C-alpha positions as CSV (number, residue, x, y, z in Angstrom):
1,M,-26.4,-54.0,38.4
2,K,-24.6,-53.0,35.1
3,K,-21.0,-53.9,34.7
4,P,-18.6,-50.9,34.7
5,G,-17.1,-51.9,31.3
6,L,-20.5,-52.1,29.7
7,R,-21.4,-48.6,30.9
8,I,-18.2,-47.2,29.4
9,I,-18.8,-49.0,26.1
10,S,-22.4,-47.8,25.9
11,R,-21.5,-44.2,26.5
12,I,-18.7,-44.2,23.8
13,A,-21.1,-45.9,21.4
14,V,-23.6,-43.1,21.9
15,I,-20.9,-40.5,21.3
16,I,-19.7,-42.2,18.1
17,A,-23.3,-42.5,16.8
18,G,-24.0,-38.9,17.5
19,L,-20.8,-37.8,15.9
20,T,-21.6,-39.9,12.8
21,S,-25.1,-38.4,12.6
22,V,-23.6,-34.8,12.8
23,L,-21.0,-35.5,10.2
24,L,-23.5,-37.1,7.8
25,H,-25.9,-34.2,8.2
26,T,-23.3,-31.6,7.7
27,S,-22.0,-33.1,4.5
28,A,-25.6,-33.7,3.2
29,Q,-16.6,-9.0,-11.6
30,A,-9.9,-1.7,-20.2
31,A,-8.3,-4.9,-21.7
32,G,-5.2,-3.9,-23.6
33,V,-4.3,-5.3,-27.0
34,L,-1.2,-3.6,-28.1
35,Y,-0.4,-3.6,-31.8
36,D,2.7,-2.6,-33.7
37,L,2.6,0.5,-35.8
38,P,3.4,0.2,-39.5
39,S,7.2,0.3,-40.2
40,N,6.7,3.6,-42.1
41,M,4.9,5.3,-39.3
42,K,6.9,7.1,-36.7
43,I,5.5,8.9,-33.6
44,S,7.7,11.6,-32.2
45,A,5.9,11.9,-28.8
46,N,7.8,10.9,-25.7
47,S,4.6,9.5,-24.3
48,A,1.3,8.4,-26.0
49,I,-1.7,6.3,-25.7
50,L,-4.5,5.4,-28.2
51,V,-7.7,3.8,-26.8
52,S,-10.8,2.4,-28.6
53,L,-13.7,3.6,-26.5
54,G,-16.5,1.0,-25.8
55,A,-20.0,1.6,-24.5
56,T,-18.5,1.6,-21.0
57,P,-15.0,2.2,-19.7
58,E,-14.8,-1.5,-18.9
59,E,-15.2,-2.2,-22.6
60,D,-12.4,0.2,-23.7
61,T,-9.4,-1.3,-25.5
62,V,-5.9,0.1,-25.5
63,L,-4.5,-0.3,-29.0
64,Y,-1.2,1.5,-28.7
65,E,0.9,3.1,-26.1
66,K,4.4,4.5,-25.7
67,Q,5.8,5.2,-22.3
68,S,2.2,5.8,-21.2
69,D,3.0,5.5,-17.5
70,S,5.9,7.9,-17.6
71,K,5.4,10.9,-15.3
72,R,5.4,14.2,-17.3
73,S,4.4,17.8,-16.8
74,P,0.8,18.2,-18.2
75,A,1.2,21.9,-19.1
76,A,-2.3,23.1,-20.1
77,L,-3.6,19.6,-20.2
78,V,-4.2,20.2,-16.5
79,R,-7.4,21.8,-17.7
80,I,-8.8,18.4,-18.4
81,M,-8.9,17.9,-14.6
82,V,-9.9,21.5,-13.9
83,G,-12.9,21.1,-16.1
84,V,-14.4,18.0,-14.5
85,T,-13.5,19.3,-10.9
86,A,-15.4,22.5,-11.7
87,I,-18.4,20.6,-13.1
88,E,-18.6,18.5,-9.9
89,I,-18.4,21.6,-7.6
90,I,-21.0,23.4,-9.7
91,R,-23.3,20.4,-9.5
92,D,-22.7,19.8,-5.8
93,K,-23.3,23.5,-4.9
94,G,-26.2,24.0,-7.3
95,I,-24.4,27.0,-8.9
96,D,-26.2,28.9,-11.7
97,I,-23.2,29.5,-14.0
98,D,-25.0,32.3,-15.8
99,K,-25.8,34.3,-12.6
100,V,-22.9,33.5,-10.3
101,T,-19.8,35.7,-11.1
102,G,-16.1,35.7,-10.3
103,K,-13.9,38.7,-9.9
104,Y,-10.2,38.7,-10.9
105,S,-8.5,39.6,-7.7
106,S,-5.1,40.5,-6.4
107,E,-4.8,36.8,-5.2
108,G,-5.2,35.6,-8.7
109,F,-2.9,38.2,-10.1
110,N,-0.1,37.3,-7.6
111,I,-0.4,33.6,-8.6
112,I,0.4,34.2,-12.2
113,A,2.5,37.4,-12.0
114,G,6.0,36.9,-13.5
115,T,5.3,33.4,-14.8
116,G,5.0,34.4,-18.4
117,L,1.8,32.4,-18.7
118,T,-0.7,33.2,-21.5
119,T,-3.7,35.2,-20.3
120,V,-6.8,36.8,-21.7
121,Q,-5.6,40.1,-20.1
122,M,-8.2,40.3,-17.4
123,Q,-7.8,43.4,-15.2
124,V,-7.9,43.3,-11.4
125,G,-11.6,43.9,-10.5
126,E,-12.9,42.6,-13.8
127,E,-15.9,40.4,-13.2
128,W,-17.1,37.4,-15.4
129,T,-19.9,34.8,-15.1
130,V,-18.8,31.3,-14.2
131,R,-19.8,30.2,-17.7
132,D,-17.4,32.6,-19.3
133,L,-14.6,31.7,-16.9
134,L,-15.1,28.0,-17.5
135,S,-15.5,28.2,-21.2
136,I,-12.4,30.4,-21.8
137,S,-10.3,28.3,-19.4
138,M,-11.0,25.2,-21.5
139,I,-10.4,26.4,-25.1
140,Q,-7.6,28.9,-24.3
141,T,-4.5,28.8,-22.1
142,A,-6.0,31.6,-20.1
143,A,-4.2,31.5,-16.7
144,D,-6.1,34.6,-15.3
145,A,-9.5,33.2,-16.1
146,C,-8.7,29.7,-14.8
147,V,-7.3,31.0,-11.5
148,T,-10.4,33.2,-11.1
149,L,-12.6,30.2,-11.8
150,A,-10.8,28.1,-9.1
151,I,-11.1,30.9,-6.4
152,T,-14.7,31.5,-7.2
153,L,-15.8,27.9,-6.9
154,S,-13.6,26.8,-4.0
155,G,-12.8,30.0,-2.1
156,S,-9.1,29.7,-2.8
157,H,-6.7,28.4,-5.5
158,S,-5.1,25.9,-3.0
159,Q,-8.5,24.5,-2.0
160,F,-9.5,23.9,-5.6
161,V,-6.2,22.1,-6.3
162,A,-6.8,20.0,-3.2
163,E,-10.2,19.0,-4.6
164,M,-8.5,18.1,-7.9
165,N,-6.1,15.7,-6.2
166,T,-8.9,14.1,-4.2
167,L,-10.9,13.5,-7.4
168,A,-7.8,12.1,-9.1
169,K,-7.4,9.5,-6.4
170,K,-11.1,8.7,-6.7
171,I,-10.8,8.2,-10.4
172,G,-7.9,5.8,-9.9
173,C,-4.9,7.9,-11.1
174,E,-1.8,6.2,-9.8
175,N,0.9,8.6,-11.0
176,T,-0.7,12.0,-10.8
177,S,-0.3,15.1,-8.6
178,F,-1.5,18.6,-9.1
179,A,-0.1,21.8,-7.7
180,N,-1.9,24.5,-9.8
181,V,-4.6,25.0,-12.3
182,T,-2.5,27.1,-14.7
183,G,-0.3,24.4,-16.1
184,I,3.0,26.0,-15.1
185,D,5.7,23.4,-14.4
186,S,6.2,22.3,-10.9
187,L,7.9,19.4,-9.1
188,N,4.5,18.5,-7.6
189,Q,2.6,18.8,-10.8
190,Y,2.8,15.7,-13.0
191,T,0.7,13.0,-14.6
192,T,0.8,10.3,-17.3
193,A,-0.9,9.6,-20.6
194,R,-2.7,6.7,-19.0
195,D,-3.9,8.8,-16.0
196,L,-5.1,11.5,-18.4
197,Y,-7.1,8.9,-20.3
198,K,-8.7,7.8,-17.0
199,I,-9.6,11.4,-16.2
200,M,-11.1,12.1,-19.6
201,R,-13.0,8.9,-19.6
202,Y,-14.5,9.8,-16.2
203,A,-15.3,13.3,-17.3
204,M,-17.1,12.2,-20.4
205,E,-19.9,10.8,-18.2
206,Y,-20.9,14.5,-17.7
207,P,-22.8,15.7,-20.8
208,E,-21.6,19.3,-20.2
209,Y,-18.0,18.4,-20.3
210,E,-17.4,17.7,-24.0
211,P,-18.9,21.0,-25.3
212,L,-16.4,22.9,-23.3
213,F,-13.5,21.5,-25.3
214,A,-15.4,21.2,-28.6
215,A,-16.2,24.9,-28.9
216,L,-14.5,26.6,-31.8
217,Q,-14.6,30.0,-30.0
218,H,-16.3,31.7,-27.1
219,T,-17.3,35.3,-26.6
220,C,-17.0,36.8,-23.2
221,N,-19.1,39.7,-22.0
222,P,-17.7,40.9,-18.7
223,V,-20.3,41.8,-16.1
224,S,-18.2,44.7,-15.1
225,G,-14.7,46.2,-15.6
226,G,-13.9,44.9,-19.0
227,T,-14.9,44.8,-22.7
228,K,-16.6,42.2,-24.8
229,R,-14.1,39.9,-26.6
230,T,-14.0,36.6,-28.5
231,Y,-11.3,33.9,-28.3
232,A,-10.8,30.9,-30.6
233,T,-9.7,27.4,-29.6
234,T,-6.0,26.5,-29.6
235,N,-6.9,23.1,-31.1
236,D,-6.3,23.7,-34.8
237,M,-7.5,20.2,-35.6
238,L,-11.1,21.5,-34.8
239,R,-10.8,24.5,-37.1
240,S,-11.5,24.0,-40.8
241,T,-9.6,27.1,-41.6
242,T,-6.3,25.6,-40.6
243,S,-4.1,23.1,-42.4
244,Y,-4.3,20.7,-39.4
245,Y,-8.1,20.4,-39.6
246,Y,-9.3,16.8,-39.1
247,S,-13.1,16.4,-39.5
248,P,-13.5,13.3,-37.2
249,M,-12.0,15.3,-34.3
250,A,-14.8,15.7,-31.7
251,F,-13.0,17.7,-29.0
252,G,-9.6,18.1,-27.5
253,K,-7.2,20.3,-25.5
254,T,-3.6,21.4,-26.3
255,G,-0.8,22.2,-23.9
256,Y,2.7,23.5,-24.0
257,T,5.7,24.5,-21.8
258,T,9.3,24.0,-22.7
259,P,9.8,21.1,-20.2
260,A,6.4,19.5,-21.1
261,G,6.8,19.8,-24.9
262,R,3.8,20.0,-27.2
263,C,0.8,18.0,-25.9
264,L,-2.7,17.2,-27.1
265,A,-5.5,15.1,-25.6
266,S,-8.5,14.5,-27.8
267,V,-11.3,12.2,-29.0
268,A,-12.3,11.5,-32.6
269,R,-15.4,9.8,-34.0
270,D,-16.2,8.4,-37.4
271,S,-18.6,5.8,-38.8
272,G,-19.7,4.6,-35.4
273,Y,-16.1,4.2,-34.0
274,E,-14.7,6.4,-31.2
275,Y,-11.1,6.7,-30.2
276,L,-9.2,8.7,-27.6
277,C,-5.6,9.8,-28.2
278,I,-3.1,11.5,-26.0
279,V,0.4,12.6,-27.1
280,M,2.8,14.3,-24.7
281,G,6.4,15.6,-25.0
282,E,6.2,16.3,-28.8
283,P,8.9,18.5,-30.4
284,D,8.1,21.9,-31.8
285,T,9.3,20.8,-35.3
286,D,10.0,17.5,-37.1
287,E,13.3,16.6,-38.8
288,Q,12.4,18.8,-41.8
289,G,11.6,21.8,-39.6
290,N,7.8,21.5,-40.0
291,R,5.7,22.6,-37.1
292,G,2.5,21.1,-35.7
293,V,4.1,17.7,-35.0
294,Y,1.6,16.9,-32.3
295,F,-1.3,17.5,-34.6
296,K,0.3,15.3,-37.3
297,D,1.0,12.5,-34.9
298,T,-2.5,12.6,-33.5
299,R,-4.0,12.5,-37.0
300,A,-1.7,9.6,-38.0
301,L,-2.8,7.5,-35.0
302,Y,-6.4,8.2,-35.6
303,Q,-6.2,7.3,-39.3
304,W,-4.3,4.1,-38.5
305,A,-7.1,3.2,-36.0
306,F,-10.0,4.0,-38.3
307,N,-8.4,2.3,-41.3
308,N,-7.2,-0.9,-39.7
309,F,-9.6,-2.0,-36.9
310,T,-13.2,-3.2,-36.8
311,Y,-15.7,-4.2,-34.2
312,E,-16.6,-7.9,-34.4
313,K,-18.5,-10.5,-32.4
314,L,-16.0,-13.1,-31.4
315,L,-18.2,-15.4,-29.2
316,D,-21.9,-16.0,-29.2
317,K,-23.7,-16.3,-25.8
318,Y,-25.5,-19.4,-27.0
319,E,-22.3,-21.1,-28.1
320,T,-21.0,-24.0,-26.0
321,V,-17.4,-23.4,-25.0
322,T,-16.7,-26.4,-22.8
323,Q,-18.2,-28.7,-20.2
324,I,-17.7,-29.3,-16.6
325,K,-18.1,-32.7,-14.7
326,V,-21.1,-33.0,-12.5
327,N,-21.3,-35.1,-9.3
328,L,-24.4,-36.3,-7.4
329,A,-26.7,-36.2,-10.4
330,W,-28.4,-39.4,-11.5
331,D,-28.8,-38.8,-15.2
332,K,-26.0,-36.2,-15.9
333,D,-22.3,-36.6,-16.0
334,S,-21.5,-33.1,-17.2
335,V,-23.1,-29.8,-18.0
336,P,-22.3,-27.5,-21.0
337,L,-20.9,-24.1,-20.3
338,R,-21.6,-21.0,-22.5
339,P,-20.6,-17.4,-22.3
340,K,-22.7,-15.2,-20.0
341,N,-23.0,-12.7,-22.9
342,D,-21.8,-12.1,-26.4
343,V,-18.1,-11.2,-26.7
344,A,-17.3,-8.5,-29.1
345,A,-14.2,-6.4,-29.4
346,I,-12.1,-4.1,-31.6
347,V,-9.8,-6.3,-33.6
348,I,-7.5,-5.9,-36.5
349,K,-9.3,-6.1,-39.8
350,G,-9.1,-9.5,-41.5
351,L,-8.5,-11.4,-38.2
352,D,-8.6,-15.1,-38.8
353,K,-10.9,-16.3,-36.0
354,S,-9.4,-19.7,-36.1
355,T,-6.3,-18.2,-34.6
356,I,-8.0,-17.1,-31.5
357,E,-7.1,-19.1,-28.4
358,Y,-9.5,-19.8,-25.6
359,D,-7.9,-19.8,-22.2
360,I,-10.5,-21.5,-20.0
361,N,-10.4,-21.3,-16.2
362,L,-13.0,-23.3,-14.4
363,T,-13.9,-22.8,-10.7
364,A,-13.2,-26.5,-10.1
365,D,-12.5,-29.7,-11.9
366,S,-16.0,-30.8,-11.1
367,V,-19.1,-29.5,-9.3
368,D,-21.8,-31.1,-7.1
369,A,-25.4,-30.9,-8.1
370,P,-27.8,-29.1,-7.8
371,I,-26.7,-26.6,-10.5
372,T,-28.8,-23.7,-11.5
373,K,-29.0,-22.5,-15.1
374,G,-26.9,-19.3,-15.4
375,Q,-24.7,-20.2,-12.5
376,V,-21.1,-18.9,-13.0
377,L,-18.7,-21.9,-13.2
378,G,-15.7,-20.4,-14.8
379,K,-14.2,-17.8,-17.1
380,V,-12.7,-17.7,-20.6
381,M,-10.2,-15.3,-22.0
382,L,-9.9,-14.9,-25.8
383,K,-6.3,-14.4,-26.9
384,T,-4.5,-13.7,-30.1
385,N,-0.8,-13.3,-30.9
386,V,0.0,-15.7,-28.1
387,D,-0.7,-13.4,-25.1
388,Q,-2.8,-10.5,-26.3
389,I,-6.2,-10.6,-24.5
390,I,-9.0,-9.4,-26.8
391,G,-11.9,-10.5,-24.7
392,E,-13.0,-12.0,-21.4
393,V,-16.3,-13.4,-20.1
394,D,-17.8,-15.5,-17.4
395,L,-18.9,-19.1,-18.3
396,I,-22.3,-20.1,-17.0
397,A,-24.2,-23.4,-16.9
398,S,-26.5,-23.7,-19.9
399,E,-29.0,-25.8,-18.0
400,S,-30.1,-26.8,-14.5
401,V,-29.2,-30.1,-12.9
402,E,-31.0,-31.7,-10.0
403,R,-29.3,-33.5,-7.2
404,S,-30.0,-37.2,-6.5
405,Q,-30.6,-37.6,-2.8
406,L,-29.6,-41.2,-2.9
407,L,-26.3,-40.4,-4.5
408,A,-25.8,-37.5,-2.1
409,M,-26.4,-39.8,0.9
410,W,-24.0,-42.4,-0.4
411,A,-21.4,-39.7,-1.0
412,N,-21.8,-38.6,2.6
413,V,-21.4,-42.1,3.8
414,Q,-18.3,-42.5,1.6
415,T,-16.9,-39.3,2.9
416,F,-17.4,-40.3,6.5
417,L,-16.0,-43.8,5.9
418,S,-12.8,-42.3,4.4
419,S,-12.5,-39.6,7.1
420,S,-10.1,-39.6,9.9
421,W,-13.0,-39.5,12.4
422,F,-14.1,-43.0,11.2
423,F,-10.7,-44.5,11.7
424,I,-10.4,-42.8,15.1
425,G,-13.8,-44.4,16.0
426,L,-12.6,-47.8,14.8
427,V,-9.5,-47.5,16.9
428,L,-11.5,-46.4,20.0
429,L,-13.9,-49.3,19.4
430,A,-11.1,-51.8,19.2
431,L,-9.6,-50.4,22.4
432,L,-13.0,-50.6,24.1
433,L,-13.4,-54.2,23.0
434,I,-9.9,-55.1,24.2
435,G,-10.7,-53.3,27.5
436,Y,-14.0,-55.1,27.7
437,F,-12.3,-58.5,27.1
438,I,-9.7,-57.7,29.8
439,L,-12.4,-56.5,32.2
440,G,-14.3,-59.8,31.5
441,L,-11.3,-61.9,32.3
442,V,-10.7,-60.0,35.5
443,H,-14.4,-60.2,36.5
444,N,-14.5,-64.0,35.8
445,R,-11.4,-64.6,37.8
446,K,-12.8,-62.7,40.8
447,R,-16.1,-64.6,40.5
448,R,-14.3,-67.9,40.4
449,H,-12.2,-66.9,43.4
450,R,-15.3,-65.9,45.4
451,R,-17.0,-69.1,44.5
452,Y,-13.9,-71.1,45.6
453,K,-13.9,-69.3,49.0
454,N,-17.6,-70.0,49.5
455,L,-17.1,-73.7,48.9
456,K,-14.3,-73.9,51.4
457,R,-16.4,-72.1,54.0
458,Y,-19.2,-74.7,53.8
459,R,-17.0,-77.8,53.9
């Protein structure tokens, strides 16, 4: 017959052994670099943004901004959103823009009647192809054509505006609301230079978008009810016959109302470089009374960018940036980390690369083997002028490191020996030994007592 104390001890021992086994087994994804303009360069716009465009939106770099998150009336810059919304509807519905037509209706007339908006003098009942409506709406401030386009594509002006707002949220516009397609000022119609940049950048993914704003003129040939007529773009920077002509200008859209001021959103390209510029709230004239301030400011910003910035490789993907300590490896104490890919960016010409600071952020102070070559183990930010981020890239292991099973097992044992469970087990074991000792004393006393009684009985 087993003693009661021994049964208890054996059961606890089994539990501790099982727990120890379980514990051992268990253990075993547009950076902004803002520069100051030259002291002799003054921008009259109330709001502006200048962006160097990379191969993808993620590689864009904001070089200059002025109140770029300030909400303002977009005036005719609303057409930037009208254009991309129209393109998406045309694609989704499979509309043939040369065969499907839209008719200027009383609904369209009532929307713009009495507003004083610029029109192309469409008459009620006049019918145009969707191509003509779209093209004229983009190069001209043609309220009648634009309203007709919206009604034709969405069934109503309000429905088209609703689709514009839905798309704006999808794009990530945080300070934008649209109330009409005409550009007339409204409390519910506002945007920012930064949001307009986002919209343009998104729209540029559609190959049919840029030609709409790059056209110097467009000839409309009404299907019925009107006469053939030609209109030129309102963007004088595209037209070589004007004093504002700027050859690198690729495309752009102008806008104006009294509250909005003069506005221009555009893209320019030269020698492999591409910049996007938006100016809003420009005055009609400068201090000397000269007009075209928004054209001059846009030109000045582009020239500053083209003349002062260059695209440079700042970090090679085979270059070791730092190392990270490795645990559980027999022949390796650390592993070199290198950039996941080359880091290149638009930087000021003549930048001394030795002034670039590398802000390294590792995933941990050390990592356990095994480690796979290419495994992401941190990130590095390249900074200049103290806090200006000019690049960022993941840091990856430059080689693989195998795990030592012996070191891993010993680490598990050490982990367990230093765990609270081990100390709890020791305490329980001590209590059991004490209990066993006490039970032994009691048992021996009873045995001696029985033996003494038996001796007395046989005397």
